[in-house]
Backbone as CSV, one residue per row, in Angstrom:
resi,resn,N_x,N_y,N_z,CA_x,CA_y,CA_z,C_x,C_y,C_z
1,SER,7.445,-14.834,2.749,6.790,-13.670,2.181,6.996,-12.472,3.103
2,GLU,7.186,-11.299,2.530,7.450,-10.089,3.309,6.292,-9.780,4.252
3,SER,5.056,-9.968,3.805,3.912,-9.598,4.625,3.759,-10.512,5.839
4,LEU,4.322,-11.722,5.813,4.190,-12.640,6.923,5.344,-12.524,7.915
5,GLN,6.440,-11.906,7.518,7.584,-11.748,8.402,7.326,-10.614,9.386
6,ALA,7.941,-10.724,10.552,7.836,-9.640,11.527,8.519,-8.404,10.952
7,GLN,7.837,-7.291,11.010,8.366,-6.053,10.452,9.111,-5.277,11.540
8,LYS,10.279,-4.750,11.193,11.034,-3.908,12.110,10.500,-2.486,11.992
9,ASP,10.777,-1.666,13.010,10.400,-0.260,12.948,11.079,0.385,11.751
10,TYR,10.372,1.225,11.068,10.907,1.885,9.880,11.860,3.003,10.268
11,THR,13.018,2.996,9.653,13.994,4.066,9.794,14.403,4.467,8.388
12,PRO,14.160,5.707,7.982,14.533,6.113,6.626,16.051,6.125,6.464
13,CYS,16.496,5.771,5.274,17.938,5.775,5.044,18.437,7.216,4.946
14,GLN,19.678,7.383,5.372,20.287,8.713,5.362,21.803,8.498,5.347
15,HIS,22.334,8.327,4.171,23.759,8.026,4.025,24.268,8.700,2.758
16,PRO,25.569,8.886,2.645,26.105,9.471,1.409,26.101,8.435,0.282
17,GLY,25.999,8.909,-0.932,26.099,8.028,-2.093,24.815,7.296,-2.419
18,GLU,24.928,6.401,-3.400,23.775,5.630,-3.882,23.376,4.535,-2.898
19,CYS,22.120,4.127,-2.971,21.628,3.058,-2.111,22.018,1.711,-2.703
20,SER,22.590,0.869,-1.858,22.954,-0.488,-2.261,22.851,-1.364,-1.020
21,TYR,22.979,-2.641,-1.192,22.897,-3.559,-0.060,23.954,-3.211,0.988
22,GLU,25.112,-2.794,0.539,26.214,-2.487,1.454,26.001,-1.178,2.211
23,THR,25.358,-0.187,1.599,25.276,1.150,2.203,23.923,1.499,2.802
24,CYS,22.872,0.776,2.452,21.517,1.230,2.767,20.739,0.225,3.614
25,ILE,20.289,0.674,4.777,19.497,-0.170,5.666,18.166,-0.566,5.023
26,CYS,17.588,0.311,4.219,16.307,0.011,3.552,16.460,-1.157,2.588
27,VAL,17.484,-1.108,1.765,17.716,-2.176,0.791,18.006,-3.482,1.522
28,ARG,18.786,-3.429,2.593,19.113,-4.649,3.351,17.886,-5.247,4.022
29,GLU,17.050,-4.413,4.631,15.943,-4.943,5.429,14.646,-5.143,4.657
30,ARG,14.372,-4.293,3.657,13.100,-4.381,2.945,13.242,-4.547,1.442
31,GLY,14.435,-4.346,0.933,14.645,-4.480,-0.509,14.345,-3.210,-1.287
32,VAL,13.729,-2.221,-0.643,13.394,-0.964,-1.326,13.512,0.214,-0.367
33,CYS,13.747,1.381,-0.930,13.676,2.626,-0.169,12.234,3.127,-0.244
34,GLU,11.845,3.918,0.737,10.488,4.438,0.791,10.455,5.910,0.413
35,LYS,9.263,6.458,0.253,9.131,7.857,-0.156,9.649,8.819,0.909
36,TRP,9.788,8.361,2.157,10.271,9.227,3.239,11.787,9.182,3.401
37,CYS,12.468,8.364,2.623,13.922,8.261,2.738,14.592,9.553,2.276
38,PHE,15.804,9.750,2.745,16.552,10.956,2.417,17.431,10.779,1.185
39,CYS,17.365,9.621,0.542,18.154,9.414,-0.666,17.526,10.206,-1.825
40,ALA,18.231,10.281,-2.934,17.775,11.053,-4.091,16.423,10.539,-4.595
41,LYS,15.591,11.423,-5.093,14.293,11.028,-5.663,14.481,10.089,-6.850
42,THR,15.660,10.114,-7.430,15.963,9.253,-8.578,16.605,7.932,-8.160
43,CYS,16.631,7.645,-6.870,17.239,6.419,-6.349,16.635,5.195,-7.039
44,LYS,17.480,4.312,-7.530,17.011,3.111,-8.234,16.341,2.108,-7.289
45,ALA,16.591,2.232,-5.994,15.989,1.312,-5.024,14.668,1.840,-4.460
46,ARG,14.297,3.066,-4.813,13.080,3.676,-4.261,11.838,2.963,-4.804
47,TYR,10.899,2.623,-3.901,9.654,1.977,-4.314,8.828,2.972,-5.114
48,GLU,8.407,2.563,-6.294,7.708,3.479,-7.204,6.196,3.318,-7.202
49,GLY,5.680,2.322,-6.503,4.239,2.073,-6.554,3.886,1.222,-7.758
50,CYS,2.604,1.020,-7.963,2.176,0.180,-9.082,1.838,1.044,-10.295
51,SER,1.657,0.382,-11.408,1.249,1.078,-12.630,0.027,0.382,-13.232
52,CYS,-0.842,-0.103,-12.346,-2.066,-0.801,-12.784,-3.076,0.187,-13.345
53,ARG,-3.980,-0.319,-14.160,-5.119,0.487,-14.582,-6.157,0.449,-13.472
54,LYS,-7.094,1.401,-13.477,-8.088,1.449,-12.401,-8.851,0.129,-12.304
55,ASN,-9.182,-0.226,-11.067,-9.901,-1.459,-10.728,-9.082,-2.735,-10.937
56,ASN,-7.779,-2.637,-11.155,-6.966,-3.834,-11.366,-6.064,-4.166,-10.178
57,CYS,-6.173,-3.455,-9.083,-5.314,-3.698,-7.922,-5.968,-4.686,-6.971
58,ASN,-6.312,-5.848,-7.466,-6.973,-6.833,-6.621,-6.354,-8.224,-6.771
59,SER,-5.167,-8.304,-7.366,-4.495,-9.589,-7.520,-2.993,-9.377,-7.374
60,LYS,-2.265,-10.452,-7.318,-0.806,-10.378,-7.154,-0.118,-9.821,-8.392
61,GLN,-0.867,-9.564,-9.466,-0.276,-8.898,-10.633,0.038,-7.441,-10.309
62,CYS,-0.619,-6.889,-9.308,-0.348,-5.535,-8.840,0.893,-5.596,-7.950
63,LYS,1.894,-4.731,-8.215,3.125,-4.733,-7.418,2.846,-4.476,-5.948
64,CYS,1.887,-3.610,-5.648,1.577,-3.298,-4.248,0.957,-4.507,-3.557
65,VAL,-0.032,-5.131,-4.177,-0.680,-6.310,-3.597,0.350,-7.418,-3.410
66,ALA,1.205,-7.635,-4.395,2.218,-8.688,-4.326,3.181,-8.469,-3.158
67,ARG,3.454,-7.212,-2.811,4.363,-6.896,-1.698,3.618,-6.739,-0.371
68,GLY,2.292,-6.963,-0.363,1.525,-6.838,0.871,1.343,-5.398,1.303
69,ARG,1.275,-4.482,0.348,1.134,-3.052,0.632,-0.174,-2.540,0.053
70,GLU,-0.692,-1.477,0.632,-1.794,-0.777,-0.001,-1.222,0.154,-1.059
71,CYS,-2.035,0.498,-2.035,-1.620,1.480,-3.028,-1.487,2.835,-2.342
72,ASP,-0.523,3.616,-2.784,-0.205,4.905,-2.176,-0.532,6.010,-3.177
73,PRO,-1.454,6.913,-2.842,-1.818,7.979,-3.777,-0.640,8.858,-4.210
74,ASP,0.407,8.929,-3.399,1.586,9.709,-3.787,2.433,8.995,-4.832
75,LEU,2.325,7.675,-4.904,3.187,6.899,-5.792,2.441,6.227,-6.944
76,CYS,1.270,5.724,-6.686,0.511,4.928,-7.668,-0.470,5.851,-8.388
77,LYS,-0.100,6.361,-9.526,-0.934,7.355,-10.212,-1.931,6.747,-11.197
78,SER,-1.603,5.630,-11.819,-2.475,5.119,-12.885,-3.652,4.294,-12.379
79,CYS,-3.609,3.811,-11.122,-4.719,2.986,-10.621,-5.834,3.827,-10.005
80,HIS,-5.647,5.137,-9.948,-6.654,6.065,-9.425,-6.956,5.843,-7.950
81,CYS,-5.954,5.444,-7.170,-6.194,5.251,-5.741,-6.395,6.580,-5.020
82,ASP,-6.077,7.678,-5.681,-6.295,8.987,-5.062,-7.675,9.545,-5.378
83,VAL,-8.411,8.910,-6.270,-9.751,9.355,-6.633,-10.746,8.601,-5.762
84,HIS,-11.545,9.314,-5.016,-12.500,8.658,-4.142,-13.767,9.489,-4.031
85,GLN,-14.806,8.829,-3.586,-16.089,9.515,-3.403,-16.742,8.961,-2.150
86,HIS,-17.469,9.793,-1.465,-18.169,9.359,-0.259,-19.532,8.817,-0.649
87,ASN,-19.966,7.767,0.029,-21.296,7.222,-0.212,-22.349,8.193,0.288
88,THR,-23.572,7.939,-0.058,-24.675,8.800,0.348,-24.928,8.667,1.845
89,PRO,-25.579,9.644,2.469,-25.876,9.579,3.914,-26.777,8.410,4.299
90,ASP,-27.471,7.816,3.326,-28.357,6.691,3.622,-27.590,5.401,3.910
91,ASP,-26.307,5.356,3.584,-25.519,4.152,3.822,-25.411,3.885,5.320
92,GLU,-25.516,2.603,5.706,-25.409,2.242,7.118,-24.022,2.556,7.664
93,ILE,-22.998,2.232,6.895,-21.619,2.501,7.294,-21.028,3.450,6.259
94,PRO,-20.966,4.754,6.574,-20.406,5.681,5.600,-18.952,5.327,5.316
95,LYS,-18.566,5.363,4.061,-17.191,5.061,3.716,-16.785,5.785,2.452
96,THR,-15.513,5.834,2.249,-14.961,6.420,1.047,-14.755,5.299,0.046
97,VAL,-15.192,5.504,-1.160,-15.058,4.501,-2.192,-14.024,4.996,-3.197
98,SER,-13.044,4.183,-3.466,-12.001,4.537,-4.410,-12.157,3.685,-5.660
99,LEU,-11.660,4.179,-6.774,-11.654,3.382,-7.996,-10.633,2.258,-7.892
100,CYS,-9.700,2.375,-6.957,-8.702,1.343,-6.705,-9.240,0.413,-5.620
101,LYS,-9.007,-0.871,-5.756,-9.521,-1.853,-4.793,-8.518,-2.194,-3.696
102,ASN,-7.406,-1.456,-3.612,-6.352,-1.785,-2.658,-6.048,-0.607,-1.729
103,VAL,-7.086,0.050,-1.196,-6.888,1.207,-0.318,-7.861,1.226,0.864
104,ASN,-8.351,0.076,1.292,-9.353,0.040,2.366,-8.846,0.621,3.675
105,LEU,-7.621,0.351,4.065,-7.086,0.914,5.312,-6.879,2.412,5.183
106,LEU,-6.376,2.852,4.042,-6.121,4.271,3.815,-7.379,5.102,4.033
107,TYR,-8.493,4.635,3.519,-9.740,5.388,3.624,-10.641,4.877,4.750
108,SER,-10.095,4.060,5.659,-10.817,3.532,6.826,-12.113,2.832,6.453
109,ASN,-12.102,2.114,5.346,-13.288,1.358,4.950,-13.332,0.055,5.731
110,LYS,-14.462,-0.223,6.306,-14.639,-1.433,7.097,-15.738,-2.274,6.463
111,GLN,-15.589,-3.572,6.573,-16.620,-4.473,6.086,-17.717,-4.589,7.138
112,LYS,-18.954,-4.667,6.698,-20.067,-4.887,7.614,-19.988,-6.335,8.085
113,LEU,-20.097,-6.550,9.383,-19.988,-7.883,9.961,-21.259,-8.191,10.729
114,GLU,-21.844,-9.316,10.423,-23.048,-9.735,11.132,-22.721,-10.968,11.953
115,ILE,-23.082,-10.951,13.231,-22.861,-12.087,14.109,-24.219,-12.690,14.400
116,ALA,-24.333,-13.998,14.133,-25.626,-14.672,14.321,-25.398,-16.126,14.699
117,GLN,-26.461,-16.770,15.153,-26.424,-18.193,15.467,-26.117,-18.966,14.193
118,SER,-25.249,-19.957,14.317,-24.898,-20.776,13.165,-26.107,-21.592,12.696
119,ARG,-26.258,-21.682,11.397,-27.321,-22.520,10.842,-26.787,-23.893,10.465
120,VAL,-25.497,-24.110,10.716,-24.854,-25.388,10.383,-24.860,-26.321,11.586
121,CYS,-24.511,-25.810,12.744,-24.474,-26.680,13.930,-25.002,-25.954,15.151
């Protein structure tokens, strides 16, 4: 799985012509070009993001989740990952809440963790 393999430093592709396995480091190393690559915006290898409906980015049916990626507000328009709201000041851990369930790192959302004596042993 891509998410379990060691990731190399990202280098955007910058070559003449279309992206293919023979010409493009992105296609060879990751299978897709990224939004920061210098290839044409119409590149067939460019990662397009997901096309999930809101609240559906929580299973491997989502292209981003399946590839071990968070949804990207620049690419994933239908899942509403760019729509967010801040919780009220009464919240113990203020966080940004998105309609998309696959953007916790993007909005620095952290889970509350409680450490206590085990009741099992």
